[in-house]
C-alpha positions as CSV (number, residue, x, y, z in Angstrom):
1,X,17.3,-7.6,-7.4
2,X,19.8,-8.7,-4.9
3,X,22.4,-11.4,-6.6
4,X,21.6,-14.6,-5.8
5,X,23.2,-16.8,-2.9
6,X,26.5,-18.9,-4.8
7,X,26.8,-15.8,-7.6
8,X,30.5,-15.4,-8.2
9,X,29.5,-11.5,-7.0
10,X,27.0,-12.3,-4.2
11,X,29.3,-10.9,-1.6
12,X,29.3,-7.7,-2.7
13,X,26.5,-5.2,-0.7
14,X,26.7,-3.0,-4.1
15,X,26.0,-5.3,-6.8
16,X,22.0,-6.4,-7.5
17,X,20.6,-7.6,-10.9
18,X,19.3,-5.3,-13.5
19,X,15.5,-7.3,-14.6
20,X,15.0,-7.5,-18.3
21,X,11.1,-8.3,-17.1
22,X,8.5,-6.6,-14.7
23,X,8.8,-8.4,-11.0
24,X,4.8,-9.2,-12.0
25,X,6.1,-11.6,-14.3
26,X,8.2,-13.1,-11.6
27,X,6.4,-16.5,-10.0
28,X,7.9,-15.5,-6.7
29,X,7.0,-12.0,-7.0
30,X,4.1,-12.7,-4.6
31,X,6.0,-14.1,-2.1
32,X,9.0,-11.3,-2.6
33,X,5.9,-8.4,-2.3
34,X,4.4,-9.2,0.9
35,X,8.3,-10.0,2.5
36,X,8.9,-6.4,1.2
37,X,5.8,-4.8,2.9
38,X,5.8,-7.0,6.2
39,X,9.1,-5.8,7.0
40,X,8.7,-2.3,6.2
41,X,5.5,-2.7,8.5
42,X,7.2,-4.7,11.2
43,X,10.1,-2.0,11.5
44,X,7.3,1.0,12.1
45,X,6.2,-0.9,15.1
46,X,3.2,-3.1,13.4
47,X,2.6,-6.9,14.7
48,X,1.3,-9.3,12.8
49,X,-1.9,-10.9,13.0
50,X,-1.9,-15.1,13.9
51,X,-4.4,-15.9,12.6
52,X,-4.5,-14.0,9.6
53,X,-1.1,-13.1,8.1
54,X,-2.2,-10.3,5.8
55,X,-3.7,-8.0,9.1
56,X,-1.6,-5.9,10.6
57,X,-1.6,-4.5,13.8
58,X,0.3,-1.4,15.6
59,X,-1.2,-0.8,19.2
60,X,0.3,2.3,21.2
61,X,-0.5,4.3,24.5
62,X,-2.7,6.6,22.8
63,X,-4.0,5.0,19.1
64,X,-4.5,1.6,17.5
65,X,-3.7,1.5,13.5
66,X,-5.2,-1.3,11.7
67,X,-3.4,-2.3,8.2
68,X,-5.1,-5.2,6.0
69,X,-3.8,-5.7,2.7
70,X,-5.1,-7.8,-0.3
71,X,-2.3,-8.5,-3.4
72,X,-1.1,-4.9,-3.7
73,X,-3.8,-3.3,-2.0
74,X,-3.7,-2.1,1.4
75,X,-6.9,-0.8,3.9
76,X,-5.5,1.5,6.6
77,X,-7.7,2.2,9.3
78,X,-7.6,3.5,13.2
79,X,-8.6,5.9,15.5
80,X,-6.3,8.8,15.0
81,X,-6.1,10.2,11.2
82,X,-2.8,12.4,12.2
83,X,-0.9,8.4,13.1
84,X,-2.9,7.3,9.8
85,X,-1.3,10.4,7.7
86,X,1.8,9.6,9.3
87,X,1.8,6.3,8.2
88,X,0.8,7.5,4.8
89,X,3.9,9.2,4.4
90,X,5.9,6.5,5.3
91,X,4.8,4.2,3.3
92,X,5.3,6.9,0.4
93,X,9.1,7.3,1.1
94,X,9.4,3.5,0.6
95,X,6.9,2.5,-2.4
96,X,5.7,4.1,-5.3
97,X,1.7,4.6,-4.1
98,X,-1.7,6.1,-4.4
99,X,-3.3,7.3,-1.9
100,X,-7.5,6.2,-3.0
101,X,-9.1,8.4,-0.1
102,X,-11.7,7.2,2.5
103,X,-13.1,3.8,1.5
104,X,-16.4,4.2,0.2
105,X,-16.9,1.8,-2.4
106,X,-16.1,-1.9,-2.5
107,X,-18.2,-4.0,-4.7
108,X,-21.1,-3.4,-7.1
109,X,-23.1,-5.1,-10.0
110,X,-24.9,-2.3,-12.0
111,X,-28.5,-3.8,-14.4
112,X,-30.8,-1.6,-15.4
113,X,-32.8,-4.4,-18.0
114,X,-34.2,-7.5,-16.1
115,X,-36.9,-8.1,-13.7
116,X,-36.6,-8.8,-10.2
117,X,-36.4,-11.4,-8.0
118,X,-38.2,-12.3,-4.1
119,X,-35.5,-14.5,-3.4
120,X,-31.9,-15.8,-4.6
121,X,-33.4,-19.4,-5.6
122,X,-36.6,-21.1,-6.4
123,X,-38.6,-22.3,-4.2
124,X,-38.8,-25.5,-6.4
125,X,-35.0,-25.3,-6.9
126,X,-33.6,-28.4,-8.7
127,X,-30.6,-29.2,-10.4
128,X,-31.3,-30.1,-14.1
129,X,-28.5,-32.6,-15.0
130,X,-29.9,-33.1,-18.8
131,X,-29.0,-29.5,-19.6
132,X,-26.8,-28.4,-22.6
133,X,-23.5,-27.8,-22.4
134,X,-22.6,-23.7,-21.6
135,X,-20.6,-22.5,-24.4
136,X,-18.8,-19.3,-23.2
137,X,-17.5,-20.9,-20.0
138,X,-15.1,-17.6,-18.8
139,X,-18.0,-15.3,-18.9
140,X,-20.0,-17.7,-16.4
141,X,-16.6,-17.9,-14.3
142,X,-16.4,-14.1,-14.5
143,X,-19.8,-13.8,-13.4
144,X,-20.1,-16.1,-10.4
145,X,-16.1,-14.6,-9.5
146,X,-17.7,-11.5,-8.8
147,X,-20.7,-12.9,-7.3
148,X,-18.8,-14.9,-4.7
149,X,-16.7,-11.5,-3.9
150,X,-20.2,-10.2,-2.5
151,X,-20.5,-12.8,-0.2
152,X,-18.5,-11.0,1.9
153,X,-21.8,-8.2,2.6
154,X,-24.4,-10.3,1.3
155,X,-24.6,-13.3,3.1
156,X,-28.2,-13.7,1.6
157,X,-26.8,-15.2,-1.3
158,X,-23.9,-17.4,0.6
159,X,-25.9,-20.2,-0.3
160,X,-26.7,-19.9,-3.6
161,X,-23.5,-18.6,-4.7
162,X,-22.2,-21.6,-3.0
163,X,-24.1,-23.9,-6.0
164,X,-23.3,-22.3,-8.8
165,X,-19.1,-21.8,-7.6
166,X,-19.2,-26.1,-7.7
167,X,-19.7,-26.0,-11.5
168,X,-16.7,-23.7,-12.5
169,X,-15.5,-25.8,-14.8
170,X,-18.1,-27.2,-16.6
171,X,-21.3,-25.1,-16.5
172,X,-25.1,-25.9,-18.5
173,X,-27.3,-23.4,-19.1
174,X,-29.0,-24.5,-16.1
175,X,-26.7,-23.2,-14.0
176,X,-26.6,-19.5,-16.2
177,X,-30.3,-19.5,-15.3
178,X,-29.7,-19.5,-11.7
179,X,-26.7,-17.2,-11.9
180,X,-29.1,-14.6,-14.0
181,X,-32.0,-15.3,-11.3
182,X,-29.5,-14.4,-8.6
183,X,-28.4,-10.8,-10.5
184,X,-32.7,-10.2,-10.5
185,X,-32.8,-10.9,-6.6
186,X,-30.0,-8.8,-6.4
187,X,-31.2,-5.9,-8.5
188,X,-35.2,-6.0,-6.3
189,X,-33.0,-5.6,-2.7
190,X,-30.2,-3.1,-3.8
191,X,-31.3,-1.4,-0.2
192,X,-30.9,-4.4,1.9
193,X,-27.3,-4.2,4.2
194,X,-26.5,-5.3,7.5
195,X,-26.7,-3.2,10.4
196,X,-23.7,-3.0,12.8
197,X,-24.3,-1.1,16.2
198,X,-22.4,-1.1,20.0
199,X,-23.9,-3.5,21.8
200,X,-21.6,-3.2,24.8
201,X,-19.9,-6.3,24.5
202,X,-17.9,-8.6,22.4
203,X,-19.4,-11.9,23.1
204,X,-19.0,-14.1,20.8
205,X,-21.8,-16.7,19.6
206,X,-22.1,-19.3,16.8
207,X,-25.1,-20.7,14.9
208,X,-24.9,-24.0,12.9
209,X,-27.1,-26.2,10.5
210,X,-26.3,-28.8,7.8
211,X,-28.5,-30.0,5.2
212,X,-28.3,-33.4,5.3
213,X,-27.5,-35.0,1.7
214,X,-29.1,-32.2,0.3
215,X,-27.0,-32.7,-2.9
216,X,-29.5,-34.8,-5.3
217,X,-26.7,-35.4,-7.7
218,X,-23.7,-37.0,-5.0
219,X,-25.9,-37.0,-1.8
220,X,-23.6,-34.9,0.0
221,X,-24.2,-32.4,2.6
222,X,-24.5,-28.9,2.8
223,X,-22.5,-27.0,5.8
224,X,-24.1,-23.3,7.1
225,X,-23.4,-20.9,9.7
226,X,-22.8,-17.6,10.7
227,X,-21.1,-16.4,13.9
228,X,-22.2,-12.8,15.8
229,X,-19.8,-10.5,17.9
230,X,-21.3,-8.3,20.4
231,X,-24.8,-8.9,18.4
232,X,-23.6,-8.1,15.4
233,X,-23.4,-10.8,12.3
234,X,-19.7,-10.8,11.3
235,X,-18.9,-14.0,9.3
236,X,-21.3,-16.3,7.6
237,X,-20.0,-19.8,5.2
238,X,-22.3,-22.4,3.2
239,X,-20.2,-25.4,1.7
240,X,-20.7,-28.7,0.5
241,X,-19.0,-30.6,2.7
242,X,-16.2,-33.0,1.3
243,X,-17.4,-36.5,2.3
244,X,-21.0,-38.1,2.2
245,X,-22.1,-38.4,5.6
246,X,-24.6,-41.4,6.9
247,X,-26.4,-39.5,9.4
248,X,-28.3,-36.3,10.4
249,X,-26.2,-36.7,13.3
250,X,-22.7,-36.6,11.3
251,X,-23.8,-33.9,8.8
252,X,-24.5,-31.6,12.3
253,X,-21.5,-32.6,13.8
254,X,-19.1,-32.2,11.1
255,X,-21.2,-28.5,10.7
256,X,-20.0,-27.7,14.3
257,X,-16.9,-28.7,14.4
258,X,-16.3,-25.9,11.1
259,X,-17.9,-23.9,13.1
260,X,-16.1,-24.6,16.2
261,X,-12.8,-23.5,14.3
262,X,-14.0,-20.3,12.8
263,X,-15.0,-19.3,16.9
264,X,-11.6,-19.8,17.7
265,X,-10.2,-18.0,14.7
266,X,-12.1,-14.6,15.8
267,X,-11.3,-15.3,19.1
268,X,-7.8,-15.0,18.5
269,X,-8.0,-12.6,15.4
270,X,-9.9,-10.2,18.9
271,X,-7.3,-11.0,20.7
272,X,-4.6,-9.7,18.3
273,X,-6.9,-6.0,17.6
274,X,-6.6,-5.6,21.2
275,X,-10.1,-7.1,22.7
276,X,-8.9,-10.1,25.0
277,X,-11.8,-11.9,26.2
278,X,-11.6,-15.1,29.0
279,X,-15.5,-15.3,28.3
280,X,-16.8,-18.4,27.1
281,X,-18.3,-19.3,23.2
282,X,-21.6,-20.0,22.3
283,X,-22.1,-23.0,19.5
284,X,-25.8,-23.2,18.5
285,X,-27.3,-26.1,17.0
286,X,-30.9,-27.9,16.9
287,X,-29.5,-31.6,16.4
288,X,-30.2,-33.5,19.6
289,X,-27.6,-36.2,18.5
290,X,-24.8,-34.1,17.8
291,X,-24.8,-32.1,20.6
292,X,-24.9,-35.4,22.7
293,X,-21.6,-36.8,20.9
294,X,-20.1,-32.9,21.3
295,X,-21.2,-32.9,25.0
296,X,-20.4,-36.6,26.1
297,X,-16.6,-38.0,25.8
298,X,-18.0,-41.7,26.1
299,X,-19.5,-41.1,22.3
300,X,-16.6,-40.0,21.1
301,X,-15.7,-43.8,20.4
302,X,-18.7,-44.4,18.1
303,X,-17.2,-41.3,16.2
304,X,-14.0,-42.3,14.8
305,X,-14.7,-43.0,11.3
306,X,-16.3,-39.0,11.6
307,X,-13.1,-37.0,10.4
308,X,-13.6,-33.5,10.5
309,X,-11.6,-30.4,9.1
310,X,-10.0,-28.1,11.6
311,X,-7.6,-25.4,10.2
312,X,-7.5,-23.1,13.3
313,X,-5.8,-24.3,16.2
314,X,-5.2,-20.9,18.3
315,X,-7.4,-20.4,21.5
């Protein structure tokens, strides 16, 4: 590592620190690794996405390459196999990497001795607050963590997983029963997936809904939405709202705000990938009051008490 600024010999270019401890044990190792990797990618012509710092894109006259970073794993894709191989060779000269070949397997759960369930949650689902606390918390946390990753490809379990993930620090036997029910449902629906097809357009649209005061413990609402690009389902979310909504219109309005942020982010992401569009995006909601508030500025004076979180501002 280079000598830190202020060191008596920091101005000597050939002087470095000899580490007694691996860089993975240092607090600044993620930042240092990302800075080095992004520098190497930008050096060979990649541009970092404005909406996702882990996405790097290089668009040339004859090819397009995309690199997605997750900690120390890289997913490389593009429309030119030769360019992908050249990039791999370039990275091998800079880092000690291992080529795992074509991406075939992302995440899975193997179960052999459990009964199947027909739905992620029981139709008469109700949280039991009087259930006994779970003694083995770490196993519950690991299992729910894997289910959270599985929601990346299984939107049908998103709501159920969002419920059990709210009790990671103090789970009970009732929460563990819900997790086991989700696993039984997964066993009975192994072949289910999302079909992606080319519909000849890149139209962006979203559907949103809010379960007003659906949580019986704190009476907070749950936001749910899904977004489509070119008729294909691409993102989805189910998350409990941070405050208690005083009306169904307020809960739906917050859900619409969250979905709008997601739509803006998607539009920016497509632009970074080389698919800019001036076409307006569509947002669908079934609450008339929330739609009137969003479409008529006159009603905004009556909604100053509604605070919404919107993190994506680039259109």
